[in-house]
N, C-alpha and C positions, 0 to 999 in steps of 0.2 A: 172498412166499417164492418162491425160484427153483425151476425144474424139477429141478435137481440136488439141492437140499436136500430136496425131497419124495421123492427116490429115492436113499437112502444106499447101497443095495446094487447100484448100477448097475455093469455091466461096463466095462472100459476103452473098448471101442468106443462104448458108449452115452455115456460121459463126454465123449468127443471129439465125438460127434454134437451135444451140447447146447452146444458152445462155438464161437465165431466164429473167424475167421482171426487176430484179435488177442488171443485168449485169453479174451475176455469171454463171459459166459453168454448164450445166445439164449433169451429168454422165449417162451413159446407165444403166438402171435398170438391176439387176443381173438376173431377170427372162427372159430378152431378150438377155443376153450375151451368147455367145457360150462357152461351157466348153472345156478347153484344158486339157484333162485327159491323161497324159503320162504314160510311163512304170513305172517310179519311184513312182508316186502316186498310180497306180494300185498295185504295189508290196507292198507298205506300207499298203494299205487298206486290202489286202488279209492277210498279216502277222498279222495285228492287229486283224482281225476276227478270225484267227486260234488260236492266243494266248488267246483271251478271251474265245473262245469256249472250248479250252482244259482246261483252268483254271476252267470254269464253270462245266464241266463234273466231274472234280475232287472234286468240292465243293458240288455237289448235295446230296450225302449221309449226309453231315454235315448240309446242309440246311434242309433236312427232319428231322433230329434230333432237330434242332432249332424249326421247326414248331411243332413238337411233344411236346416240352417243353412249347411252347405258348399255345397249346391246353390243357395241363395239368393245367396250370395256370387258363385258362378259366373255366375248370371244377371245380376248387377249389373256384373261386371267383364269378362266374356267376351262376344264377339260371338255369343251363342247365342239363337236365336229359338225359344223353347219355353215351355211352361206347366208349372209345378211343381204336382203334385197328390199326393195320398196315397191309398193303398189300405188299408182296415182289414183286419187279419189277426188270427187268434187260434189258440191251441192249447188247445182245450177251454175250461175256465174258469180255467186256470192262467196263461195269458199272452195279453195283448191289446196290439197295437201298430199304429201307422199307418206303413206302408211308403212312403217318398217315392220318386217317380220322375217323369220328364219325359214330357210329351206333345208329340210332334213330328209334323208333317205328313210323310207319305211322299212323297218327290219322286223320280220316275223319271228316269233319266239322259237328257239330251238328246243329240243327235248329236255336238255339239262335245265335251261331257264324255266321252262314250264313246270318241271317236277319240283324244283326248288321253290318257286313261287307258290305252287299248290301246297307244299308241305308247310311253308311259313304261314300261309293264310289259314290253313286248318289248325295249326298250333295256336295262333292268336285267337281263333274262334273258340277253341277249347279253353283257353285261359280266361275268357270272359265269364265262364261259369264259376271261376274261383274268386272273382271280385266281390267285395261286400255289397249288400243291398243298397247302401247309401250312395253308391256310384251308378245307380240305375240309368241316369241320363247318358253317362259315358258308355255304359254297356250297350245300350241300344244304338248309340251313334257308331260304335265300333262294329257291331253286328251288321248294321246297314251298309257301311263301307265294305266290309268283308263279303257280304252277299253280292254286291256289285262285282267285286274282283272274282268271286267264284263263278259268277255268270260269264265273265270274260274268259276265264279258264276253260269253261265248258264249251264256249263258242270256238275258241282257237284249237281245242282238241279235235274238233270234227270239221270245221269250215274255215280254217285259217286263210286259205288261198282266196276265199270269197269276201274277205274283210274290205268293205267299200270305201273306207276313209283313209286319207293320207295325212301324215304329220304336217305337211305344208298347208293344206286347207284348214286343218284344225288350229294351228298356231295363228294363222291369219285371221280366222274367225274369232279366236280368243281375244286378240288385241282390238279387233274391230267392235266386238260386242262390249268390251270394256270401255272403249271410247264412247260408244252410244249410251252406256249407262251413266257415265259422267255427264254427258250432255243433257240427260233427263233430270238430273238432280235439282236444278233450280225450279223446274215446273213441279216436280214431285213435292218438294218442300213448300212451294207456294200453296199447294192444295192441302197439305197435311200438317205443316208446322207454322206457317205464317198466319194461319187463322187464329192461333192462340196469342194471348196478350204478352208476348215477349218484346223486348226493346228492338228497335231497328238494328242496333249493333249486334245483338245476339243472333238475330235471324241471318244477317249477312255473314257473321263469323262462322256459324255452324255450316252454312252452305259452302263457303270457301274452304273451310277445314275439311269437309267431306270430299269435295272435288279434289283438293290438293292431296289428301291422303291416298285416294285412289290413283291419282296420277303418279305418285311415287311407288305405290304397291304394284301396279300393273306390270311394269317392266321386270320387276323381281319375280313376279308370278310366272311370266312368260319364260324367263331364263331358267327357273327351277323346273318347270314342266318340260322345256326343251332338253334339259340334261337327262331327264328320266325317259322321255319318249325316244331319244336317240338310241337307247339300249334295245327297246322293242315297243311295238305298238300294243303289246299285251296290256300295258298300263294306261292306255289312252281312255278307255271307258270310265275307269274310276276317277281319273283326273278331270274328265269332262263333267261327270255327274256330281262329284264331291268337291273338287278343288278348283273348279272353273267359275262360271257365273254364279252358282249358289253361294260360294265363298265371298264374292264381291258384294252380293246383296246382303249377306249377313253383316258385312262391315258397315254398310249404309244403315241397316237396322240398329246396330250397336251404337253408332254415333248419334243417330236420331233419338234413341232411348236416353242417351246421356244428356242431350239437349233438352229433353222433356223434363229432366229433373231440375232445371234452372228455375229461378224465381220469376214470377210474372212482374210486370211493371207495377208501380204503385197505383196507377189508375185502373188496374184490372179489377173486375168485380170479384167479391169474395163469396 
């Protein structure tokens, strides 16, 4: 129902205000519309969240087995020198699973690797000044990542022996935090997406799509990072701060943003 139809007693200035330059009616933008979130919608959202969470908890052990098989394929086909092991985890008596992760020896950077990495980092930083102004977002993103790598180079130049983190702990934390992020998706979307007037199918589809995408992305992410970290822990800081959890969160934001472009149900207020 249009804004004019809702207000039959509008004055002439108000009638003009609700029309565009071509004479068409300008509907209220949904960002300005007040949400009418009744008991039925709330009950449906809570029920959907509970169903997806319960199903996900039942699937976690099988997801870990799937990840383990992906890691075994990576060890077979990729030039990766690592040992695949599992860490038993549990959530009380309700959930028990074996989390797979790699064990890799921590290799400190030798002088040649340090110098080559420093030269490449500085060269890329200098090249950012040659990029056109229309690429400002890319320029700042590159400089941010390069700053992290330069900080790591400075640290390993003076205190390499005191680096407190091991690749084993990092890779285990990476897969565990990824699993935790996937587990929070139903609750996160219940609070931020289900409140809008999308159909039940769209809400369920976006949630399952996001969780499924991350489940496929996480083992690939771990394999790629393991390939890099086995060369040297020099690259661990930039992988953690740029290509770790922040990248996973950006994937969630991207899929959520796509879902927000979908049309509301016909019963939604305009």
